[in-house]
C-alpha positions as CSV (number, residue, x, y, z in Angstrom):
1,M,0.0,0.0,0.0
2,R,2.8,2.4,0.9
3,K,4.5,1.8,-2.5
4,A,1.3,2.5,-4.4
5,V,0.8,5.8,-2.4
6,R,4.5,6.7,-2.9
7,R,4.3,5.9,-6.7
8,G,1.1,8.0,-7.0
9,T,2.8,10.9,-5.2
10,V,5.8,10.6,-7.5
11,L,3.6,10.7,-10.6
12,V,1.7,13.7,-9.4
13,R,5.0,15.5,-8.7
14,L,6.4,14.5,-12.1
15,R,3.2,15.8,-13.8
16,T,3.3,19.0,-11.9
17,L,7.0,19.5,-12.8
18,A,6.2,18.7,-16.4
19,M,3.4,21.2,-16.5
20,S,5.5,23.9,-14.9
21,L,8.4,23.3,-17.4
22,A,5.9,23.3,-20.3
23,A,4.4,26.6,-19.1
24,L,8.0,28.1,-19.1
25,G,8.4,26.9,-22.7
26,Y,10.7,23.9,-22.2
27,A,10.1,20.7,-24.2
28,V,8.9,18.0,-21.8
29,P,8.7,14.3,-22.6
30,V,5.1,12.9,-22.3
31,L,4.4,10.5,-19.5
32,A,2.8,7.6,-21.2
33,E,0.2,5.6,-19.4
34,L,-2.4,3.5,-21.1
35,N,-5.9,4.2,-20.0
36,V,-6.9,0.5,-19.4
37,P,-10.6,1.0,-18.9
38,I,-10.8,2.9,-22.2
39,A,-8.7,0.2,-23.9
40,A,-11.1,-2.4,-22.6
41,R,-14.0,-0.6,-24.2
42,V,-12.2,-0.3,-27.5
43,I,-11.7,-4.1,-27.4
44,S,-15.5,-4.5,-26.9
45,F,-16.1,-2.7,-30.3
46,R,-14.1,-5.2,-32.3
47,Q,-16.0,-7.0,-35.0
48,P,-16.8,-9.8,-34.9
49,A,-17.2,-9.5,-31.1
50,L,-14.7,-11.5,-29.1
51,G,-16.2,-14.0,-26.7
52,G,-14.7,-16.0,-23.7
53,P,-11.3,-15.2,-22.3
54,I,-9.4,-12.6,-24.3
55,M,-5.7,-13.4,-24.0
56,T,-3.8,-10.2,-24.1
57,A,0.0,-9.7,-24.3
58,I,1.6,-6.9,-22.5
59,L,4.6,-6.2,-24.7
60,Y,7.5,-4.7,-22.7
61,E,11.2,-4.4,-22.6
62,P,12.9,-5.7,-19.4
63,G,15.3,-3.1,-18.1
64,N,13.4,-0.2,-19.7
65,G,12.0,1.8,-16.8
66,A,9.1,3.4,-18.7
67,S,8.1,0.1,-20.4
68,E,8.3,-1.9,-17.1
69,A,6.3,0.8,-15.2
70,E,3.5,0.8,-17.8
71,A,3.4,-3.0,-17.9
72,A,3.1,-3.1,-14.1
73,L,0.3,-0.5,-14.2
74,I,-1.6,-2.5,-16.8
75,E,-1.2,-5.7,-14.7
76,R,-2.5,-3.9,-11.5
77,T,-5.5,-2.4,-13.3
78,I,-6.6,-5.7,-14.9
79,G,-5.7,-7.9,-11.9
80,S,-6.8,-11.5,-12.3
81,G,-9.2,-10.5,-15.1
82,L,-11.2,-7.5,-16.4
83,V,-14.8,-8.2,-17.5
84,V,-15.8,-6.6,-20.8
85,G,-19.3,-7.5,-21.9
86,R,-19.4,-11.3,-22.1
87,S,-15.6,-11.6,-22.1
88,V,-12.8,-11.4,-19.7
89,I,-9.4,-9.8,-20.5
90,R,-6.5,-11.9,-19.1
91,T,-3.0,-10.6,-19.5
92,R,0.5,-12.0,-19.6
93,R,3.7,-10.0,-19.8
94,V,5.7,-10.8,-22.9
95,P,9.3,-9.5,-23.1
96,I,9.8,-8.0,-26.6
97,A,12.9,-10.2,-27.2
98,T,10.7,-13.4,-26.8
99,M,7.6,-12.0,-28.6
100,G,7.7,-14.5,-31.4
101,T,4.5,-14.6,-33.5
102,L,1.9,-13.5,-30.9
103,S,-0.1,-16.6,-31.8
104,G,-2.6,-17.4,-29.0
105,Y,-3.1,-13.7,-28.3
106,R,-6.0,-11.6,-29.5
107,V,-4.8,-8.2,-28.2
108,A,-1.5,-6.7,-27.4
109,F,-0.8,-3.7,-25.2
110,V,2.3,-2.0,-26.5
111,T,4.1,-0.2,-23.7
112,A,6.1,2.9,-23.9
113,G,9.7,2.9,-24.9
114,L,9.5,0.2,-27.7
115,R,9.9,2.5,-30.7
116,D,12.9,0.5,-32.0
117,D,10.8,-2.7,-32.0
118,Q,7.5,-1.3,-33.5
119,A,8.2,-2.7,-36.9
120,S,8.6,-6.3,-35.6
121,I,5.6,-5.8,-33.3
122,A,3.5,-4.8,-36.3
123,A,4.7,-7.7,-38.4
124,A,3.9,-10.2,-35.6
125,A,0.5,-8.6,-35.0
126,D,-0.4,-8.6,-38.7
127,R,0.4,-12.4,-39.0
128,S,-1.7,-13.3,-36.1
129,S,-4.5,-10.7,-36.5
130,V,-3.7,-9.2,-33.1
131,L,-5.3,-5.8,-32.1
132,T,-2.4,-3.6,-30.9
133,I,-3.3,-0.8,-28.4
134,T,-0.8,1.8,-27.1
135,S,-0.4,5.1,-25.4
136,D,2.4,6.0,-27.8
137,S,0.7,8.1,-30.6
138,A,3.9,7.8,-32.7
139,C,3.3,4.0,-33.0
140,V,-0.2,4.7,-34.4
141,N,0.9,7.6,-36.6
142,A,3.7,5.4,-38.1
143,G,1.1,2.7,-38.9
144,R,2.7,0.2,-36.5
145,C,-0.1,0.0,-33.9
146,V,-3.8,-0.1,-34.6
147,V,-5.2,2.0,-31.7
148,G,-3.7,4.8,-29.8
149,I,-5.2,6.2,-26.6
150,T,-3.8,9.5,-25.4
151,Q,-4.8,11.6,-22.5
152,G,-4.6,15.3,-21.9
153,A,-7.6,17.6,-21.3
154,K,-9.6,14.8,-22.8
155,V,-9.0,11.2,-23.9
156,Q,-8.3,10.8,-27.6
157,I,-8.7,7.5,-29.4
158,T,-7.0,7.2,-32.8
159,V,-7.3,4.3,-35.2
160,N,-4.8,3.8,-38.0
161,R,-6.9,2.4,-40.9
162,A,-3.9,0.9,-42.7
163,A,-2.6,-0.9,-39.6
164,A,-6.1,-2.2,-38.9
165,R,-6.5,-3.5,-42.4
166,A,-3.0,-5.1,-42.3
167,A,-3.9,-7.0,-39.1
168,N,-7.5,-7.8,-40.4
169,I,-9.1,-5.8,-37.5
170,R,-12.5,-4.3,-37.9
171,F,-14.6,-2.2,-35.6
172,G,-18.3,-1.4,-35.3
173,S,-19.6,1.6,-37.2
174,A,-20.9,3.3,-34.0
175,F,-17.3,3.2,-32.6
176,L,-15.8,4.6,-35.7
177,M,-18.1,7.7,-35.4
178,L,-16.6,8.4,-32.0
179,I,-12.9,8.3,-32.7
180,K,-10.3,9.8,-35.0
181,E,-9.2,7.7,-38.0
182,I,-5.9,8.4,-39.8
């Protein structure tokens, strides 16, 4: 409990520092954190709808602080399973070096700090029709990830049409009216 409180305090202080520096005109790196409840809702709009347990890979790089922190946050948020409609999201951490083909997974959360590996992630996801979701908008803009969820004053969901087509991922029309497609 104390670690969670301490981590929350550190994040609040980092965000405050980042906002202060940004107000003074300094370039500040974005603190990436995947909004897991929104990601779960995105998964529920996939067509055809997924049923049963939804095996989800958390792609991360051991030794990369940002990647490990985001992977831990996703694991804590989902816990032993997150119910989405008639399905349950179950996660497993997958080190990027042992990613392989992503067969057996239906979704992959791509953590921060994996820019050098995005091409291989996209290739593996395309082969296995895996929906990739990330907080790194650069991955979506480059066509390497299907869905990006960014936070600021409001949550922005972006879908890369080409990446979705390559991975054979489709979404319901109601969902597509609510998001930004590139």
